[in-house]
VOZASE-877123 format. One record per residue: residue number from 0; residue in one letter; x, y, z of N, C-alpha, C in turn. Coordinates in steps of 0.001 Angstrom, whole numbers. Each point is the difference from the previous one (the first is absolute). Layout:
<nodes>
+-----+---+---------+---------+---------+---------+---------+---------+---------+---------+---------+
|   k | r |     n_X |     n_Y |     n_Z |    ca_X |    ca_Y |    ca_Z |     c_X |     c_Y |     c_Z |
+-----+---+---------+---------+---------+---------+---------+---------+---------+---------+---------+
| NUM | A |       X |       Y |       Z |       X |       Y |       Z |       X |       Y |       Z |
...
+-----+---+---------+---------+---------+---------+---------+---------+---------+---------+---------+
</nodes>
This chain:
<nodes>
+-----+---+---------+---------+---------+---------+---------+---------+---------+---------+---------+
|   k | r |     n_X |     n_Y |     n_Z |    ca_X |    ca_Y |    ca_Z |     c_X |     c_Y |     c_Z |
+-----+---+---------+---------+---------+---------+---------+---------+---------+---------+---------+
|   0 | X |   32081 |    1671 |     969 |    -736 |     400 |    1108 |     585 |    1386 |     515 |
|   1 | X |    -785 |    1046 |     208 |     381 |    1178 |     637 |     240 |    -231 |    1496 |
|   2 | X |    1225 |    -264 |     338 |     242 |    -408 |    1407 |    -290 |    1139 |     947 |
|   3 | X |     375 |    1282 |    -368 |    -182 |    1102 |     906 |   -1481 |     282 |     318 |
|   4 | X |    -840 |    -134 |   -1011 |   -1467 |     183 |     178 |    -562 |   -1147 |     806 |
|   5 | X |     576 |   -1222 |    -218 |    -516 |   -1136 |     679 |     364 |      73 |    1485 |
|   6 | X |    1194 |     445 |     336 |     432 |      86 |    1384 |    -657 |    1063 |     742 |
|   7 | X |    -199 |    1148 |    -677 |    -511 |    1196 |     674 |   -1538 |       1 |     115 |
|   8 | X |    -696 |    -905 |    -497 |   -1441 |    -154 |      59 |    -404 |    -295 |    1437 |
|   9 | X |   -1209 |     483 |     357 |    -452 |    -123 |    1444 |    -448 |   -1426 |     141 |
|  10 | X |     259 |    -581 |    1120 |    -299 |   -1467 |     296 |   -1566 |       8 |     336 |
|  11 | X |    -505 |   -1247 |    -303 |   -1444 |    -304 |     409 |      27 |   -1309 |     855 |
|  12 | X |   -1207 |    -358 |     354 |    -126 |   -1100 |    1000 |    -580 |   -1302 |    -504 |
|  13 | X |    -564 |      76 |   -1198 |    -719 |   -1182 |    -542 |     820 |   -1107 |    -463 |
|  14 | X |    -478 |   -1181 |     -23 |     670 |   -1204 |    -601 |     400 |     234 |   -1468 |
|  15 | X |    -885 |     569 |    -677 |     243 |     292 |   -1471 |    1240 |     929 |    -130 |
|  16 | X |      85 |     999 |     856 |    1190 |     882 |    -117 |    1236 |    -656 |     307 |
|  17 | X |      98 |    -862 |    1011 |    1279 |    -649 |     399 |     359 |   -1046 |   -1106 |
|  18 | X |   -1047 |    -652 |    -595 |     260 |    -881 |   -1133 |     650 |     716 |   -1181 |
|  19 | X |    -566 |    1229 |    -306 |     489 |     759 |   -1052 |    1415 |     449 |     140 |
|  20 | X |     328 |     362 |    1279 |    1436 |     399 |     315 |     911 |   -1118 |     -91 |
|  21 | X |    -470 |   -1187 |     598 |     797 |   -1261 |     -70 |     425 |    -407 |   -1422 |
|  22 | X |    -973 |      35 |    -883 |     193 |    -385 |   -1382 |     899 |     967 |    -679 |
|  23 | X |    -114 |    1320 |     296 |     818 |     946 |    -620 |    1543 |    -198 |     428 |
|  24 | X |     192 |    -142 |    1206 |    1325 |    -356 |     496 |     519 |   -1224 |    -526 |
|  25 | X |    -766 |   -1063 |    -159 |     413 |   -1254 |    -485 |     461 |      67 |   -1512 |
|  26 | X |    -918 |     602 |    -759 |     329 |     317 |   -1458 |    1226 |     741 |    -198 |
|  27 | X |     163 |    1047 |     829 |    1227 |     886 |    -145 |    1282 |    -710 |     266 |
|  28 | X |     -37 |    -839 |    1100 |    1349 |    -618 |     422 |     259 |   -1310 |    -594 |
|  29 | X |   -1036 |    -772 |    -347 |     266 |   -1345 |    -557 |     909 |    -285 |   -1148 |
|  30 | X |    -164 |     892 |   -1110 |     880 |    -248 |   -1176 |    1560 |     -32 |     320 |
|  31 | X |     481 |     735 |    1028 |    1347 |      56 |     402 |     254 |    -491 |    1329 |
|  32 | X |    -993 |    -709 |     648 |      65 |    -533 |    1320 |     496 |    1039 |    1021 |
|  33 | X |    -549 |    1165 |       7 |     391 |    1107 |     854 |    -460 |    -371 |    1490 |
|  34 | X |     846 |     380 |     956 |    -280 |    -241 |    1399 |   -1112 |     797 |     551 |
|  35 | X |     204 |    1340 |     -88 |    -965 |     867 |     674 |   -1484 |    -130 |    -429 |
|  36 | X |    -269 |     -20 |   -1295 |   -1342 |    -235 |    -475 |    -605 |   -1202 |     429 |
|  37 | X |     821 |   -1073 |     124 |    -495 |   -1305 |     473 |    -465 |      58 |    1443 |
|  38 | X |     793 |     754 |     833 |    -406 |     265 |    1414 |   -1194 |     694 |     162 |
|  39 | X |    -125 |    1052 |    -802 |   -1225 |     834 |       1 |   -1190 |    -711 |    -472 |
|  40 | X |     173 |    -893 |    -974 |   -1111 |    -756 |    -492 |    -462 |   -1057 |    1009 |
|  41 | X |     967 |    -597 |     623 |    -329 |   -1031 |    1102 |    -796 |     636 |    1081 |
|  42 | X |     435 |    1249 |     393 |    -684 |     797 |    1057 |   -1414 |     251 |    -351 |
|  43 | X |    -179 |     560 |   -1272 |   -1327 |     390 |    -485 |    -943 |   -1269 |     -97 |
|  44 | X |     579 |   -1147 |    -380 |    -842 |   -1205 |    -101 |    -443 |    -509 |    1353 |
|  45 | X |     812 |     197 |     968 |    -323 |    -308 |    1401 |   -1155 |     940 |     433 |
|  46 | X |     236 |    1231 |    -295 |   -1089 |    1023 |     370 |   -1355 |    -392 |    -770 |
|  47 | X |     106 |    -409 |   -1180 |   -1168 |    -402 |    -865 |    -787 |   -1181 |     685 |
|  48 | X |     842 |   -1024 |     479 |    -605 |   -1089 |     590 |    -701 |     410 |    1377 |
|  49 | X |     692 |     790 |     780 |    -589 |     532 |    1269 |   -1274 |     714 |    -272 |
|  50 | X |      12 |     896 |    -956 |   -1165 |     849 |    -286 |   -1125 |    -795 |    -615 |
|  51 | X |     285 |   -1020 |    -800 |   -1001 |    -825 |    -684 |    -788 |    -749 |    1106 |
|  52 | X |     764 |    -544 |     910 |    -689 |    -765 |    1082 |    -739 |     885 |     968 |
|  53 | X |     536 |    1170 |     232 |    -762 |    1050 |     806 |   -1321 |     430 |    -744 |
|  54 | X |      87 |     181 |   -1275 |   -1221 |     336 |    -619 |   -1058 |   -1102 |      -1 |
|  55 | X |     377 |   -1263 |     -49 |    -875 |   -1055 |     230 |    -600 |     114 |    1381 |
|  56 | X |     891 |     168 |     999 |    -469 |     190 |    1380 |    -993 |    1177 |     170 |
|  57 | X |     322 |    1062 |    -642 |    -880 |    1195 |      85 |   -1322 |    -243 |    -609 |
|  58 | X |     -73 |    -695 |   -1141 |   -1254 |    -297 |    -566 |   -1013 |    -864 |     865 |
|  59 | X |     716 |    -900 |     650 |    -783 |    -821 |     964 |    -350 |     763 |    1235 |
|  60 | X |     936 |     754 |     558 |    -231 |     785 |    1169 |    -978 |    1064 |    -160 |
|  61 | X |      18 |     640 |   -1181 |   -1027 |    1034 |    -359 |   -1377 |    -538 |      33 |
|  62 | X |    -173 |   -1213 |    -439 |   -1370 |    -612 |     -44 |    -479 |    -247 |    1518 |
|  63 | X |    1018 |    -464 |     813 |    -353 |    -287 |    1321 |    -289 |    1307 |     782 |
|  64 | X |     716 |    1048 |    -260 |    -256 |    1243 |     699 |   -1182 |     847 |    -617 |
|  65 | X |    -630 |    -512 |   -1020 |   -1134 |     585 |    -665 |     367 |    1447 |    -355 |
|  66 | X |    -582 |    1062 |     738 |     184 |    1371 |    -484 |    1333 |     488 |     461 |
|  67 | X |     690 |    -621 |     970 |    1141 |     594 |     507 |    1265 |    -751 |    -510 |
|  68 | X |     908 |     629 |    -758 |    1118 |    -671 |    -551 |    1297 |     475 |     723 |
|  69 | X |     -54 |     668 |    1055 |    1123 |     593 |     668 |     631 |   -1103 |     840 |
|  70 | X |    1363 |      83 |      62 |     858 |    -939 |     773 |     461 |     705 |    1267 |
|  71 | X |    -163 |    -593 |    1160 |     451 |     627 |    1237 |    1455 |    -218 |      98 |
|  72 | X |     737 |     671 |     855 |    1331 |    -269 |     289 |     278 |   -1482 |     423 |
|  73 | X |    -904 |    -544 |     792 |      95 |   -1384 |     490 |     -45 |    -924 |   -1251 |
|  74 | X |    -925 |     263 |    -936 |     -41 |    -947 |   -1215 |    1194 |     133 |    -781 |
|  75 | X |     500 |    1222 |    -117 |    1284 |     234 |    -935 |    1099 |    -810 |     714 |
|  76 | X |     150 |      63 |    1304 |    1072 |    -720 |     642 |      -4 |   -1481 |    -244 |
|  77 | X |   -1290 |    -540 |     -86 |    -102 |   -1433 |    -227 |     492 |    -417 |   -1383 |
|  78 | X |      81 |     873 |    -915 |     381 |    -338 |   -1404 |    1375 |     648 |    -370 |
|  79 | X |     743 |     383 |    1014 |    1262 |     843 |    -352 |    1002 |    -858 |    -646 |
|  80 | X |     -86 |   -1312 |     106 |     993 |    -921 |    -641 |    -759 |    -867 |    -990 |
|  81 | X |     604 |    -366 |   -1113 |    -675 |    -761 |   -1089 |    -577 |   -1397 |     545 |
|  82 | X |     720 |    -681 |     832 |    -416 |   -1234 |     524 |   -1256 |     216 |     922 |
|  83 | X |     -43 |    1138 |     697 |   -1211 |     378 |     863 |   -1202 |     280 |    -868 |
|  84 | X |     306 |     708 |   -1163 |   -1064 |     302 |    -908 |    -735 |   -1221 |    -518 |
|  85 | X |     760 |    -948 |    -347 |    -530 |   -1320 |    -483 |    -733 |    -710 |    1052 |
|  86 | X |     508 |      -6 |    1194 |    -665 |    -581 |    1163 |   -1351 |     665 |     273 |
|  87 | X |     -52 |    1308 |      24 |   -1245 |     689 |     272 |   -1008 |    -153 |   -1173 |
|  88 | X |     548 |     -53 |   -1212 |    -875 |    -239 |   -1143 |    -756 |   -1280 |     116 |
|  89 | X |     820 |   -1149 |     245 |    -652 |   -1263 |     261 |   -1031 |     -50 |    1127 |
|  90 | X |     318 |     695 |    1125 |    -887 |      19 |    1084 |   -1299 |     787 |    -349 |
|  91 | X |      34 |    1020 |    -811 |   -1136 |     747 |    -274 |   -1032 |    -792 |    -842 |
|  92 | X |     449 |   -1059 |    -654 |   -1026 |    -764 |    -748 |    -200 |   -1402 |     670 |
|  93 | X |     850 |    -362 |     942 |     -61 |   -1178 |     736 |    1333 |    -793 |      12 |
|  94 | X |     395 |    -305 |   -1088 |    1341 |    -665 |    -197 |     483 |      69 |   -1440 |
|  95 | X |    1175 |    -565 |    -311 |     566 |      19 |   -1345 |    -958 |    -776 |    -918 |
|  96 | X |    -505 |   -1180 |     380 |    -834 |    -828 |    -829 |   -1217 |     731 |    -456 |
|  97 | X |    -628 |     701 |     940 |   -1259 |     689 |    -360 |     277 |    1144 |    -919 |
|  98 | X |    1186 |     691 |     141 |     266 |    1076 |    -916 |     155 |    -524 |   -1388 |
|  99 | X |     708 |   -1151 |    -146 |     123 |    -576 |   -1321 |   -1258 |    -351 |    -646 |
| 100 | X |    -993 |    -580 |     906 |   -1265 |    -365 |    -589 |    -795 |    1158 |    -374 |
| 101 | X |     147 |    1102 |     669 |    -708 |    1187 |    -274 |     546 |     575 |   -1370 |
| 102 | X |    1299 |     -69 |    -188 |     545 |     345 |   -1308 |    -591 |    -900 |   -1103 |
| 103 | X |     -93 |   -1287 |     299 |    -540 |    -899 |   -1042 |   -1413 |     319 |    -251 |
| 104 | X |    -743 |     280 |    1035 |   -1465 |     293 |    -224 |     -88 |    1154 |    -805 |
| 105 | X |     729 |    1108 |     225 |     -15 |    1265 |    -819 |     296 |    -260 |   -1429 |
| 106 | X |    1048 |    -829 |    -239 |     429 |    -337 |   -1395 |   -1120 |    -750 |    -717 |
| 107 | X |    -667 |    -933 |     675 |   -1078 |    -836 |    -615 |   -1193 |     833 |    -323 |
| 108 | X |    -350 |     872 |     982 |   -1196 |     887 |    -127 |     188 |     899 |   -1158 |
| 109 | X |    1135 |     629 |    -145 |     233 |     967 |   -1068 |      75 |    -693 |   -1304 |
| 110 | X |     643 |   -1069 |    -125 |     152 |    -809 |   -1199 |   -1419 |    -517 |    -533 |
| 111 | X |    -802 |    -426 |     848 |   -1363 |    -481 |    -358 |    -908 |    1157 |    -434 |
| 112 | X |      23 |    1067 |     848 |    -949 |    1020 |    -352 |     393 |     948 |   -1090 |
| 113 | X |    1322 |       2 |    -372 |     441 |     822 |   -1087 |     227 |    -841 |   -1174 |
| 114 | X |    -249 |   -1348 |      50 |     162 |    -973 |   -1051 |    1396 |      -6 |    -466 |
| 115 | X |     903 |      86 |     982 |    1495 |    -171 |    -448 |     621 |    1285 |    -352 |
| 116 | X |    -706 |    1125 |    -118 |     588 |    1212 |    -514 |     955 |     621 |     963 |
| 117 | X |    -206 |    -245 |    1290 |     855 |     522 |    1007 |     565 |   -1233 |     773 |
| 118 | X |    1305 |     -13 |     139 |     686 |   -1085 |     689 |     742 |     536 |    1270 |
| 119 | X |    -398 |    -438 |    1108 |     610 |     416 |    1242 |    1131 |    -898 |     357 |
| 120 | X |    1150 |     567 |     508 |    1081 |    -807 |     378 |    -133 |    -417 |    1490 |
| 121 | X |     661 |   -1037 |     379 |      -7 |    -450 |    1393 |    1485 |     142 |     423 |
| 122 | X |     341 |    1091 |     773 |    1355 |     192 |     404 |     484 |    -997 |     997 |
| 123 | X |    1186 |    -523 |    -285 |     671 |    -918 |     935 |     779 |     751 |    1001 |
| 124 | X |    -624 |     294 |    1100 |     701 |     878 |    1046 |    1268 |    -652 |     549 |
| 125 | X |      48 |   -1329 |      33 |    1227 |    -747 |     421 |    1139 |     299 |    -990 |
| 126 | X |    -357 |     -79 |   -1236 |    1003 |     259 |   -1128 |     537 |    1478 |     203 |
| 127 | X |    -866 |     973 |     167 |     369 |    1377 |     114 |     782 |     221 |    1194 |
| 128 | X |    -356 |    -751 |    1188 |     850 |     199 |    1151 |    1492 |    -578 |    -295 |
| 129 | X |      70 |   -1091 |    -720 |    1300 |    -638 |    -335 |     783 |     953 |    -844 |
| 130 | X |    -617 |     630 |    -997 |     684 |     982 |    -844 |     533 |    1171 |     853 |
| 131 | X |    -913 |     441 |     832 |     418 |    1121 |     855 |    1200 |    -318 |     903 |
| 132 | X |      75 |   -1178 |     537 |    1097 |    -384 |     819 |    1290 |    -203 |    -930 |
| 133 | X |    -176 |    -611 |   -1173 |    1185 |    -196 |    -809 |     573 |    1321 |    -539 |
| 134 | X |    -826 |     975 |    -251 |     470 |    1320 |    -473 |     731 |     790 |    1046 |
| 135 | X |    -125 |    -367 |    1282 |     676 |     621 |    1049 |    1566 |    -176 |    -108 |
| 136 | X |     282 |   -1139 |    -597 |    1460 |    -323 |    -217 |     733 |    1151 |    -795 |
| 137 | X |    -759 |     680 |    -824 |     665 |    1099 |    -826 |    -222 |    1295 |     513 |
| 138 | X |    -622 |     171 |    1146 |    -273 |    1306 |     647 |     817 |     326 |    1182 |
| 139 | X |     897 |    -948 |     503 |     726 |     230 |    1167 |    1471 |     103 |    -375 |
| 140 | X |     825 |     419 |     929 |    1374 |      61 |    -237 |     680 |   -1309 |    -303 |
| 141 | X |     907 |     -60 |    -796 |     715 |   -1151 |    -472 |    1397 |     -40 |     740 |
| 142 | X |      96 |    -977 |     845 |    1292 |     -90 |     807 |    1141 |    -647 |    -793 |
| 143 | X |    -396 |    -797 |    -982 |    1121 |    -681 |    -776 |    -252 |     429 |   -1482 |
| 144 | X |     492 |    1093 |    -416 |    -325 |     486 |   -1357 |     529 |    -914 |   -1062 |
| 145 | X |     943 |    -808 |     365 |     592 |    -974 |   -1082 |   -1074 |    -922 |    -420 |
| 146 | X |    -963 |    -218 |     836 |   -1090 |   -1059 |    -245 |   -1290 |     778 |    -556 |
| 147 | X |      40 |    1298 |      92 |   -1179 |     813 |    -392 |     324 |     948 |   -1183 |
| 148 | X |     334 |    1206 |     398 |     243 |    1062 |   -1011 |    1063 |    -400 |   -1057 |
| 149 | X |     983 |    -687 |     386 |    1064 |    -405 |    -872 |    -242 |   -1296 |    -681 |
| 150 | X |   -1222 |    -613 |     235 |    -301 |   -1285 |    -538 |   -1064 |     138 |   -1086 |
| 151 | X |     391 |    -202 |   -1267 |    -923 |      28 |   -1131 |   -1229 |    -826 |     211 |
| 152 | X |     166 |   -1199 |     451 |   -1132 |    -920 |     147 |    -939 |     429 |    1056 |
| 153 | X |     473 |     691 |    1029 |    -869 |     527 |    1078 |    -874 |    1077 |    -589 |
| 154 | X |     536 |     906 |    -754 |    -765 |    1071 |    -629 |    -999 |    -464 |   -1009 |
| 155 | X |     481 |   -1036 |    -683 |    -881 |    -604 |   -1049 |   -1190 |    -736 |     601 |
| 156 | X |     218 |    -638 |    1131 |   -1076 |    -692 |     815 |    -970 |    1031 |     525 |
| 157 | X |     493 |    1180 |     453 |    -821 |    1015 |     470 |    -970 |     453 |   -1129 |
| 158 | X |     465 |     224 |   -1119 |    -858 |     510 |   -1114 |    -997 |   -1009 |    -453 |
| 159 | X |     327 |   -1368 |     108 |    -891 |   -1048 |    -400 |   -1102 |     -17 |    1097 |
| 160 | X |     336 |     297 |    1285 |    -980 |     -31 |    1023 |    -975 |    1205 |    -162 |
| 161 | X |     562 |    1143 |    -440 |    -910 |    1111 |    -235 |    -972 |    -252 |   -1113 |
| 162 | X |     468 |    -653 |   -1077 |    -849 |    -341 |   -1057 |   -1075 |    -973 |     481 |
| 163 | X |     266 |    -947 |     832 |   -1025 |    -968 |     486 |   -1091 |     721 |     746 |
| 164 | X |     469 |     921 |     877 |   -1063 |     771 |     765 |    -798 |     853 |    -929 |
| 165 | X |     600 |     645 |   -1029 |    -759 |     787 |    -915 |    -980 |    -846 |    -745 |
| 166 | X |     446 |   -1189 |    -512 |    -863 |    -799 |    -728 |   -1225 |    -464 |     808 |
| 167 | X |     225 |    -232 |    1296 |   -1097 |    -429 |     793 |   -1029 |    1081 |     215 |
| 168 | X |     499 |    1228 |     201 |    -972 |    1098 |     139 |    -775 |     248 |   -1350 |
| 169 | X |     776 |    -208 |   -1150 |    -645 |      86 |   -1324 |   -1167 |   -1005 |     -41 |
| 170 | X |     249 |   -1225 |     420 |   -1063 |   -1002 |      31 |   -1190 |     379 |     916 |
| 171 | X |     322 |     630 |    1159 |   -1063 |     394 |     941 |    -864 |    1187 |    -445 |
| 172 | X |     707 |    1023 |    -656 |    -630 |    1218 |    -170 |    -208 |     437 |   -1506 |
| 173 | X |     684 |    -748 |    -917 |    -105 |     321 |   -1356 |    -625 |   -1012 |    -808 |
| 174 | X |     505 |   -1245 |     118 |    -709 |   -1134 |    -691 |   -1305 |    -289 |     590 |
| 175 | X |    -209 |     338 |    1260 |   -1251 |    -139 |     732 |    -248 |    1337 |     694 |
| 176 | X |   -1026 |     -12 |     821 |    -334 |    1157 |     784 |     -82 |    -436 |    1497 |
| 177 | X |     150 |     958 |     895 |    -245 |    -390 |    1455 |   -1151 |     891 |     464 |
| 178 | X |    -963 |    -641 |     732 |    -946 |     768 |     650 |    -650 |    -726 |    1144 |
| 179 | X |    -752 |     697 |     790 |    -659 |    -588 |    1214 |   -1450 |     283 |      -6 |
| 180 | X |    -890 |   -1026 |       3 |   -1352 |      92 |      -6 |    -487 |     227 |    1470 |
| 181 | X |    -737 |    1171 |     208 |    -559 |     183 |    1291 |   -1177 |    -921 |     283 |
| 182 | X |       6 |    -515 |    1214 |   -1178 |    -895 |     401 |   -1297 |     841 |     -55 |
| 183 | X |     124 |    1226 |     316 |   -1182 |     855 |      50 |    -595 |     242 |   -1444 |
| 184 | X |     830 |    -262 |   -1007 |    -527 |     190 |   -1394 |    -706 |   -1239 |    -552 |
| 185 | X |      21 |   -1134 |     724 |    -480 |   -1259 |    -414 |   -1415 |    -106 |     217 |
| 186 | X |    -830 |    -592 |    -935 |   -1412 |    -323 |     303 |     -66 |   -1116 |    1045 |
| 187 | X |   -1074 |    -253 |     630 |      -3 |   -1089 |    1136 |     316 |   -1414 |    -636 |
| 188 | X |    -417 |    -217 |   -1210 |     275 |   -1388 |    -559 |    1517 |    -271 |    -181 |
| 189 | X |     735 |    1125 |    -355 |    1447 |    -202 |    -257 |     767 |     161 |    1373 |
| 190 | X |    -532 |     746 |     962 |     667 |      87 |    1222 |     -81 |   -1335 |     679 |
| 191 | X |   -1182 |    -648 |     -96 |    -149 |   -1343 |     578 |    1009 |    -988 |    -553 |
| 192 | X |     153 |      53 |   -1404 |     972 |    -856 |    -725 |    1396 |     238 |     682 |
| 193 | X |     356 |    1299 |      93 |    1342 |     422 |     454 |     322 |    -558 |    1368 |
| 194 | X |   -1046 |     113 |     871 |     190 |    -456 |    1364 |     209 |   -1478 |      41 |
| 195 | X |    -815 |    -791 |    -789 |      87 |   -1431 |     -19 |    1252 |    -429 |    -479 |
| 196 | X |     607 |     717 |   -1095 |    1232 |    -343 |    -575 |    1140 |     241 |    1021 |
| 197 | X |      -2 |    1207 |     613 |    1039 |     303 |     928 |     -20 |    -916 |    1323 |
| 198 | X |   -1184 |    -513 |     342 |    -135 |    -822 |    1144 |     141 |   -1510 |    -314 |
| 199 | X |     409 |    -352 |   -1254 |     357 |   -1345 |    -482 |   -1261 |    -812 |     -43 |
| 200 | X |   -1189 |     630 |    -123 |   -1206 |    -758 |    -127 |    -225 |    -432 |   -1507 |
| 201 | X |     605 |     667 |    -903 |      -6 |    -427 |   -1380 |    1404 |     171 |    -591 |
| 202 | X |     262 |    -795 |    -998 |    1430 |      55 |    -612 |     -63 |     921 |   -1201 |
| 203 | X |    1160 |      75 |    -702 |      96 |     927 |   -1061 |    -870 |    -380 |   -1209 |
| 204 | X |     -96 |   -1298 |    -295 |    -886 |    -424 |   -1119 |   -1430 |     398 |     387 |
| 205 | X |    -487 |    -281 |    1183 |   -1312 |     261 |     396 |    -270 |    1588 |     -30 |
| 206 | X |    1062 |     772 |     300 |    -197 |    1417 |     -67 |    -261 |     492 |   -1402 |
| 207 | X |     816 |    -549 |    -956 |    -174 |     363 |   -1384 |   -1388 |    -366 |    -542 |
| 208 | X |    -386 |   -1217 |     253 |   -1278 |    -479 |    -461 |   -1215 |     738 |     531 |
| 209 | X |      78 |     280 |    1296 |   -1179 |     692 |     637 |     -46 |    1521 |    -430 |
| 210 | X |    1265 |     541 |    -339 |      16 |    1349 |    -441 |    -596 |     105 |   -1378 |
| 211 | X |     270 |    -970 |    -822 |    -517 |     -34 |   -1344 |   -1576 |    -167 |      21 |
| 212 | X |    -485 |    -711 |    1001 |   -1489 |    -271 |     156 |    -628 |    1307 |     401 |
| 213 | X |     609 |     702 |     963 |    -640 |    1257 |     580 |     151 |    1187 |    -917 |
| 214 | X |     919 |     -71 |    -954 |     315 |    1153 |    -831 |   -1230 |     465 |    -834 |
| 215 | X |    -732 |    -786 |    -689 |   -1142 |     444 |    -767 |   -1107 |     620 |     849 |
| 216 | X |    -162 |    -572 |    1267 |    -990 |     543 |     907 |     392 |    1501 |     431 |
| 217 | X |    1255 |     226 |     219 |     410 |    1281 |     415 |     -53 |     974 |   -1236 |
| 218 | X |     281 |    -467 |   -1170 |     -40 |     801 |   -1184 |   -1429 |     428 |    -225 |
| 219 | X |    -991 |    -953 |     244 |   -1414 |     326 |    -206 |    -426 |    1003 |     977 |
| 220 | X |     399 |     -69 |    1345 |    -274 |     875 |     916 |     448 |    1425 |    -341 |
| 221 | X |    1237 |      41 |    -569 |     556 |    1271 |    -320 |    -799 |     611 |   -1184 |
| 222 | X |    -503 |    -833 |    -898 |    -747 |     472 |   -1167 |   -1371 |     538 |     471 |
| 223 | X |    -631 |    -573 |     968 |   -1222 |     467 |     681 |     192 |    1275 |     633 |
| 224 | X |    1151 |     110 |     769 |     243 |    1314 |     689 |     195 |    1109 |   -1025 |
| 225 | X |     679 |    -279 |   -1062 |     214 |    1067 |   -1020 |   -1322 |     363 |    -521 |
| 226 | X |    -908 |    -940 |    -318 |   -1299 |     347 |    -532 |    -777 |     912 |    1063 |
| 227 | X |      46 |    -421 |    1131 |    -663 |     837 |    1059 |     550 |    1401 |     136 |
| 228 | X |    1277 |     143 |    -163 |     651 |    1300 |      51 |    -515 |     957 |   -1171 |
| 229 | X |    -232 |    -763 |   -1151 |    -520 |     762 |   -1165 |   -1472 |     530 |     253 |
| 230 | X |    -746 |    -901 |     664 |   -1382 |     396 |     326 |      -9 |    1217 |     894 |
| 231 | X |     906 |     -22 |     943 |      52 |    1140 |     866 |     351 |    1269 |    -699 |
+-----+---+---------+---------+---------+---------+---------+---------+---------+---------+---------+
</nodes>
């Protein structure tokens, strides 16, 4: 790795960028269990977690704001800490349970209508919060270096944790995809299904069965619309 070029590059703000930087530092330092690359990797993974959750929040907030995606100073202050960001994220959809069900609806919708060609992940925000907290151990001053910097097992444990976080992000964003379906993009038949599912009026099995039933109808409607477009 060209370390000078890597360090001198301009920083960006996306989750992808922070993940890229975290992986680079981890790969550079792990073979020899180097201290500084491990710290920088832990810092970047924490930033990646924060940014990934913010991007989820932004996708949901953008839909609610419709044409306006600007954040006021008041809104920014409400999400200045990671725990606050999670709290506001849950509040924007109702609660933690509803957000999980919305993720599950999105995954089911995409899987059925793409016939399994696209697989959406369901991020475990509790797990990401746990990783974020655990990584803080490696980002603060160490008052007893004999138990940290001078302890081979502590450094080894740190790199194992970095690998676990990296593997989870690989599962979320590489093995699968992450996306958010806008309610405004759904036809009335599917919007009704989504609302019933989120309101606990139907369970997961019923959601899948009814979506399979409505799929041919929607595809037929799409075919008719395409024909009409051709006539025009």
